N, C-alpha and C positions, 0 to 999 in steps of 0.2 A: 446174278445182278438184279437188284430190285428196280422196277420201272419207276419213272417219274410220278406216275399216277399214284403209286403206293408210297413213294417217298414224300411228296409234298404235304400230305396230311400229317405225317409224323413231324416234319419240320414246323408245320403250323401249330401242332400240339406243343412242341418244344417252346415255340415262341410264346404261347399262352402261359406256360409254366414260368418262363422268364419274366414276363410282364407281371405275373402275380407274386414275384419275389421268391421264386423257387429255382434258383440257378442250377443247383445240383441235378434236379429232375430234368431240366432243359438240357444240361450237358449229357446226361445219360441217353436221352432220345437221339441227340445229335450223333453220339458215338455209334448208336445202332445204325443210323443212316450211313455214316461214313465207313462202316464195315462193308456195307454193300456197294457204296459208291465213294471211294476215297477222294474224288475230285468234286464232290457236290458242293458248289460254292456257297449256297445259302446255309447249309449245315456247318461248313467250315467257319463261316463268319459268325454265326450264332454261338458256336462252340468257343470261338476266340473271345467274343464279348463276355461269355460266361466265365472264362478263365481269368480275364482281367478283373472282373467283379469279385471273384473269389480269391484274389491275391495270388494267382498263378501266372505271373507276368511272363515267365519263360515259355509256358505252354501257349499262352495267347500269342506271343510273338512267332512261335513256330507255326501255329495255325494260319496266321496272316501270311507268313512266307509261302505256305502251300497255296493260298489263294492267288498270290501274285505270280506264281509259276503258271497258273491257269489263265488268270486275267490280270496282267500287270497294272491296269488302270481301273480296277474295280472300285468305284466311288465309295460305297459303304465301308469297305475294308480300309480304304485310305483315311476316311473320317475316323474310324476306330483307331488306326495307327496314330493319327494326329492327336486324338484324345489321350492315348497311352503315353506318347512322348511328352505331352504337356504336363501330365501328372508327374512324370519323372523329372520335370524341369528342363527338358531338352526342347526349348521353344523354337530354335531354328529348324529342327527336324519337323516339329508340329506344323510350322508355317509352310514348309515344303509339301507336306502331306495334304494339308487343306487346299493349297493351291492346285495340286494335281487333281484332287477330287472335284474342284470347281470347274475343271475343264469339261467334265462330263455333266456336272450339275450347276451350271452357271446361274440358274435362277433359284437356288436354294438359299433363302434368307437366313435360315439358322446356321448354315455353313459359313456364310459371310460373317456372321456374328462370331463364330468360333475362331475364324481367321483373325478378326479384330482383337479378340482376347489375347491370342498368342503374340500378335504384333505389339500390343500394349505391354505385355510382360517384358518385351525386348526394348521398351521405351521408344519404339518406332511409332510415335503418336500420330504423325500425319497420315501414315499408311493405315493405322488402326482406325482413325477417323473416317477415312475413305471407305474402309470395309463396312463400318457400322452404317454409314449413310447409304451404301449400296443395299445393305440388308433392309433398311427402313424403306427404301424406294421400292423394294420387292414386296415388303409386308409392313405397311405403316402401323400395324397394330402389334408389332413384335416388341413388347415392353422391355425385355432384357437388352435388346440392342439399343434402345433409347437410353436406358440406364447406363450401359457401358459407354455410350457416346458422351454422356455427361461426365463420366470419369476421365476420359482422355482429354476432353475440353478443359477440365479443371487442371489436369497435369500440364497443359500448355499455357496455363495462366489466363485462359479466356473465361473468366469467372461469370460474367453476365450470360454468355451463351450456355455455360454449364448449368447455371441456375435455371435457365429457361428449359433445358432438357430435363432436369430433375422434376421441375413443376409439370412438364408434359407427362412424365411417368405418373405423378401423383393424380393428375387429371384422369388418367386411364384406370389406374389401380392404386388407390390411396393406401392400401395396406401392403404394397410391394415391399418385400423385406430389404432393409438397408437404405431405402430412398430417403426417409426422413433423417436418418443418421448422417448420410452423406451430405444432404442439404444443410443440416446443422453445421457440419464441419466446414462446408463452403462458406456459410455465413460468418462463422468465427474468423475465417481467414480474411474477411472483409471488415472485421470488428463490428459486425451487426449482432451484438451479443443478445439483445432482447429477442430478435427474430430467431436466432439460433436456439435460445431457450425454448421457444414455442415448438420448434421443429423436434428437438430432443424429447419434449413431453409427448408429442404425437408418436414418436418412435417407441416410447415406453408403453403406449397403449397397445402396440403390437407385441412387444417383448418386455414386460414389466420387470423381469428378473435378470436383466443383463447388467453385470457389474460395470463393464466398460462404458456402456451407455449412461449409467448413473453417474459415473465419473465425468463423462463429457458434459452432462447437465450441470454437475457441480462446478466444473470449470467455467461454464457460461455464466452461471450465477455469480461466481467469484469475480469475474471480470466486470460485472456490473456493480460491484461493491456490495452484493447481497450475501454477506458472509454467513449469516445464520442459515439461509437457504442452501448454500453450498455445503455447509456442515451436515445438514440433514441428508443430502444425497450421498455424500461420502460415507456416512454412517450406514445408510442402506446398502451400499455396495459392499461394505465390510461385513455386514450381517449375513450377506449371501455368500461371501468368500472371505472368511476370517484371515486367511493367510495371503490375501491380495496385497502384495508389497507396495505396488504403485498407489493403490487407494489409501493405504495406511500413511504413506509418505505425504500424500496431498492433504489428508485430513489433519495431520500434524501441523503442516504449514498454515492451513487456514485457521485452525484453532489458535495457533500462535498469533497470527495477525489479528484475530478477533479479540485477543486479550484473555482468552480462556487458557491461562498459562499452565495450571496444574494438569488439566486434561491433555494439553498439548505435550507436556513433558512425558506423560505416561504413554501417549501414542508414539512419540519419538522413540522411547525405550523399546516398545513393542516392534516398531519398524526396524530398529537397529538389531534386535534379537533375530529378525528374519535375515538380515544382511549385515553382518559385522564388518564388512569392508566398505560400508557406505560412509565415507568421510563427510559428506554434506550433512547427513542427518546427525552425525556426532557433533558437528559444528553448530547446527541449529539447536540441538539440545543444550549446548553450552550457552547460547544466547538466551534461550528460554529460562534456564536455571538462573542465569544472571538477573533476568527481570524479576524472578521470584525471590531474589536475595540470597540464594544458595551459592555464594560466590566460589567457595572452595570446590564444590561439585562442578560448577560451571567451568572453572579453570581445568579441572581434570578432563572434562568432555572435550574442550577445545584442544588440549594437549594430545588427547587420543586421536582427534581428527588429524592433527599435524603429524603424528606418528604414521598414520595411514597415507597421508599425502602432505609432505613437508612444504610444498609450495601452494597450498590451498589458501588463497588470499583472504577469503571471508573468515576463516578460522583465526588468522592473525588479527583481523579487525575486531572480531568478537573478544579475543583475548585482551586487546588494547582497551576496549570499552570496560571490561571487568577491572583492569588495573586502574583505570580512571576512577571507578567507583570506590576502589580501595585507597584512592589518593596516592597511588604509586606513579607519579607524573612521568618520571624519566622512563620507567618500564613501559608505560602506556605509549609514549612517543616511539620507543624502540619497536614495540609490537606493530604499531601502525606503519612504521617505516618498512618493516619486513613485508607487510601486506602489499605495499606499492612496488617493492623490489620483486616480489613473487609475480605480480601482475601489474606492470606499469600503466595499463589501460583500465584498471579497476577504479572507476569513478568514485564509488562509495569508499574505497580505501583512502583515496586522496581527501575526500570530504571529512572523514573521521580523523585523519592525520592533522588536518587544518584545525579541527576543534581541540585536539589534544595539545597542539602547539600553542594555541591561544591560552589554554588552561595552564600551560607551563610558562607562560609569559613571553613566548616568541611570536609577537604579534605580526611583525613584518613578514616573516616566513609563512605564518598562518595564512595571510592574505594571498601570497603568491601561490601556495598550495591549493587554496580554495579556488582561485582562478583556474588552475589546472583541472580541478574536479568538475567545474561547470563547463569547461571546454570539452571535456570527455563526454559528459552527459548533461546537457542543459535541461533535461526533463526530470531531474531529481528534486522533488518538492522540498525535502528536508535540507538537502545540500544548498539549494537556492536560498532557503530561509536563513541558514547559517551564514551563507555568503553575504546576504543583506546585512547581517550584523557586522561582519568584517568591514564592509564598505562604509556603513554608517558610523562605525566607531572611528574610522579614519576621516570622517567629514565628507565622504563622497555621497551626499544626500540624494542627488537626482537618480543616479544608478541604484543606490541603496534602497530607496523607497520603491523603486520599480521592482527590484528583486524581492522586496518584502511582501509583495502581493502573493507570493507562493505559499505564505503561511496558511492561506485558506484551503490549500490543497493537501495540507499535512493532516492526516487523520489524527495523529497523536497530539497535534496542537489545537485542532478545531473541535474535537469531541466535546459536546456540552455547550458550545457557543452557538448563538443564533445563526440561522441560515434562511435565506429568502430567495424566491425565484424572480422577483421583480427586477427590471434592468438596473444595472449599477450606474450610479451618477458619475459623470466624468468631469464635472466642474462647470458645465454650461449654465447660462442663466435659467432659472427655474420657471420664470413666467407663470407664476401662480400654481405650479405643480406642488404636490406634497412629497417631501423627501423624508425618509426614515434614516436616521443615524443611529447606530447601535454599538454598544460597548462590547469589547471582547476581553478575554483574559482577566487580569486582576483589577482591583479597585484603583490602584495607582495609575494604571494605564488609562482608565477612564478620566480620572482627575487631570492627568497630563494633557489629554487631547481635547477636552471640552473648551480649551482656550480658542479653538477655531470656530466656535459657534457664531460669534458676531460676523465673521467673514462669510459664513454660509448664509446667514440671515440676509446679508446684503445682496445675495443673488436673487432675491425676490420671491421666494416660495414660502410655503407653510412647512415648518420644521417639526418633526416628531423625534424625540430623543428617548431611546430605550436604554436604561442603565440597570445595574444591579440594585435590588431593593434597598440595600444599605445606603446608597448614594442619592436616592430619589429626592428626599426632602431637601438635601443640601443644594442640588443643582436646579431645583424648581425656581430659584431666584433668577436664572438666566432669562433675559427678556426675549419675547417673541418665539419661545420654544415651548412645545407641549411635552412634558416629561411623563413617560410611562414606565413603571417598574417592570423588569423582566418577569414574565409569568402572568402578567395581566393581558387582557385582550387589546390588541392594537387596532386603531382605526384604519380605514383604507389609506393606502399611499401609492404613489406612482413610481417612485425611484427609491433606491436604498444604497447605503454605503456604510462599511464599518468605520468607526471613529478613527481608527489607526491608519486609515487610507487617506485622511484629509491632508497630511503633509505632501503626499504625492500629487493629489488633485491641485493643490495650490502651489506646486513647484517649490517647496521650501528648500532653502539652502541654509548653511550655518549663519549667513549674514541676513537672512530674511525671516528668522524665527519670530512668530508673534509672541512677544514676551512683555506685553503691557500688563503689569500687575498692580493691584490684585485683580484677578478676574473671577474670583469667588469671594464671598463675604460671609462673616458669621451672622447668625441670628442676633439682632440687636438686644432683645430682652435677655437671651441666654448669656451674651457677652457681658451685659451690665451686671448680672448676678455673679459671674465669675470674677469680674474686676472687684466687686464689692467683697467677695470672699477672700481675695488675695491682697486686699488693700493694706492690710497690716504687716505684710511681709516686706522687710526692707532689703533683704538679700536679692541677688540675681535669681530670677525664677526660671528654672531650666527644666523643660519636659524631656523625657528620655524614652526612646523605643530601641530595644537591643535585638529584637528578633522579628522576623516577618512570618508569613504563612508557612507552616511546616510542610505543607504539600507542594510548595513551589519547587520546581526541578533544580533551581540553583540555591536552595536554602542553605546547604552546607557551606557554600562559599560566602554568602552574605550575612547570615545570622550569627549572633554571638551569644555566649552564656552571660547571664546577669552578673555572675561573680567575676567575669573578665572585664566588665565595663564599669559597673556602678561604683565600686570602691575607688577607682581612679578619679571619679568626678566629685567625690566628697572633699570639699575644701572650704576654707573660710569665705564668707561672702556669697555662697551659692546654696540655694535651696532646690533640691531635686524633686521632680514630680514624675511618677511613673505613668506613662500613657500606654503601657503595654496591655492590650486587651486580651491577648491569648497567652497566658503564662505558660512557661515550659516547666518540666519537672525540676525542682530545686530552686525556682525563682522565689517562692514564698519564703524559704529559709534565708535567702540572701536579703530580701526586703526586711524581714524581721530583724536580722542582725544589724542592719544599718539604722534601725530605729527612726528617730525624728529627722535624720538627714535626708530621707526620701519619703514622700507622701504618695500613696497609691491612689491615683484618680480613676482607675479602671472601673470600680463599682458605680461611678457616677456617669460613665460614658455609655449612653444608650446607642444612638445612631451617630452618623457623621456630623450632624448639626451640633451635637454635644461636644464632639472632639474638636470641631472647628472653633467653637466658642472658647474652649479651654486653651487651644493653641494660640488664639488671638490675644488671650489675656496674659500669656507668658512672655518673657523677654527673649527666650531662645528655645529652639527645639534641637536636640541632638538625636539622630536616628540612623539606623542602617537603611539600606535601600528598600523601603517599603512604602505603603500608601500614605502614612503620616508625613513622610518627608515631602511627597508630592503635595499633600494638603497644605502644609506650611508654606511651600513655595508658591502655590496658587493663591494663598491668602496674603502673600507679600510679607510674611514674617521671616525673621532671621532663622536660618536652619543650617546646621552643620551635619553633613552626611558622611558616614563611614562607608566607603565603597571598595569592593574588591579591585584587584589589579586590572582585570579585564573580564567583566561579566556582561554588563548591560551597555548596549551601544550608545544610549542617549547621553552618557556622561563623557563621551569622546575619549581622548587620550592626553595624558601628560598636562593636565590643567587642573587648577584648584577652584575654578568658578564654573558656572553652567550658563550657557546662553539661553537655556529654557527658563531658568529661575534666577533672576538677578540677585535675590537675597540669599542664595545658597552658596555655601562654601564646602568644598569637597576635601575630605581627608582620606586619600586613597592609599591602598597598599603600594609599596614600591617594589614588592616582589610577591608572587602568588602565595597565598595562605599565611602570610606573615602580618599579624595584627598588632604586635607590640609597638612597632614604630608609629603607625597612624594613631594609635591610642595615646601614646606618649605625646605626640605633637598636639593632639586635640586637648589633652589634659593641660598642657602648658598654655595653649591659647586660651582656654577657659579661665585659668588662673589670672592671666593678664587682663582678660575682660572683666573679671570680678573686681580686680583692683581698680580698674578704670571706672567701673560703675560706682564704687565706694567714693572715689574722688569727685 
């Protein structure tokens, strides 16, 4: 038997080997000792640790068993047993081992920390917290215990305390692995996305090539609306791990939302190639292809998503949207109905069903379904915007204009429109303050709402009006208003408001619409020239606009082809004048074929002051729902407007007049997409007017 004096140096040498990363050498020396003294506890323990480290768990367990026959409460062996059980996922056993070890080593801060970790894995967070606090009481500088304490505090929802604990770790050891990442995640949970971004960037200083961390940073940027920055981070993550399916998935989603549709479609396809069972990506690919105009491919992608998961409501919704683009109204409604059957609480599904019902002419049901969509999720900007249209169309102006405020939160609607940080005016007396009013959307919208300027001026402030450059010269006639074309430098101002929010501010109802016309006037010199030029025409002088801006989202519903409109208006006693400034393909041939029955004024129309003077010199304007119709109404000129069954809220429902424009007469569709009837009625009315004018 080897004496302790001879054995201890060998065990010490074995320990040195182990500490240097040479467990096999350590194990060999321990075996030498154990041949001489089979119950040598230090050698048994070191051999057990070496066995566990070299993946010989059964050997390690056997060696620990031999220790416990000699010393059942040997603290180091109990700690090793606890560690081994924790690795195997046997946390209850680990907790028991650590607690037994603490009986002999109650002041071991590291051991209290180990106990806390095991308790945390069992979701016994209050006990884990107590263990970590005991560890820190014993050793206030034990960073890992402070870090672990932060984790269990976060698990208990005590976010402020958890944040303080993470920041305490940072104060001691700013480069501590994981602390910036965890702090960032904690800040995300509190929607403090800017601070989370900063934390993730600090984490990347420690570990710049962590794909998961890059994805977290991308998510924080995305939640701040910084889509380009998010895309950069997701691309970095994928460059480090090309087959990282979650990163590819997220990159596709953000590219899609950022409008980078072609790349989004390619990324979706790569993502789907990695996981052909991902019905969500198949559905999203369908939506993306739909926006690219590849409708047949889009349908195939959505149908594939539904093969994978027949009750995936978003795929039904995407399919319905595609059918709407193909003007397959009944199939669109059917698809949207499938979406809400698949998921009755799917707010977006109800919102899209409401739109498809409106397009199909089912206005009352559309309003009811829209109410359901808003009740399910009142924070949907686009759904609220569409809901505002339903309310306003039905004359519910107070609630409608309140919901209409959501348009400013719709990226798809507000992109390119002005945005300011000054406080929004709420209608109070201005008391000498400067108010900026600014135009949104189309030219017709601006012409429609400048009627409110006298009411604003009466509030006692200085008024700046920012409008599209094409309108600036025309609206400069408005008294007590400084007009600035969009794109030019604005003078300082105190408050701001979009023009289209004025009806809300003034509490407009259908009975209180400010409709004193004319509220715009033609340039006197230009009008005189036009009247002189037309003085010799005895026939009824009728200006015509048959199409609006081709980029308008509702253009297919409101615009017509020249050949569908103009020949119907050619009749005795009528001289037609084209006010169409943006001709469509084929318009020139139609105008040429009509010869002297129509005169094209477009080459003479520079800005809206020219158009206003021409309109004022004519007897009647016939137009689709576009800016010239608004202009004629604002000038107080007779205007007949061809309007779809249910597209724009401002024309209300089931009436042939407009409370906005007393000189306007509406010829609306009696059913969706059916223009023959309103064109026939308009042609007949024009014939009667021509006969009356001759008499």
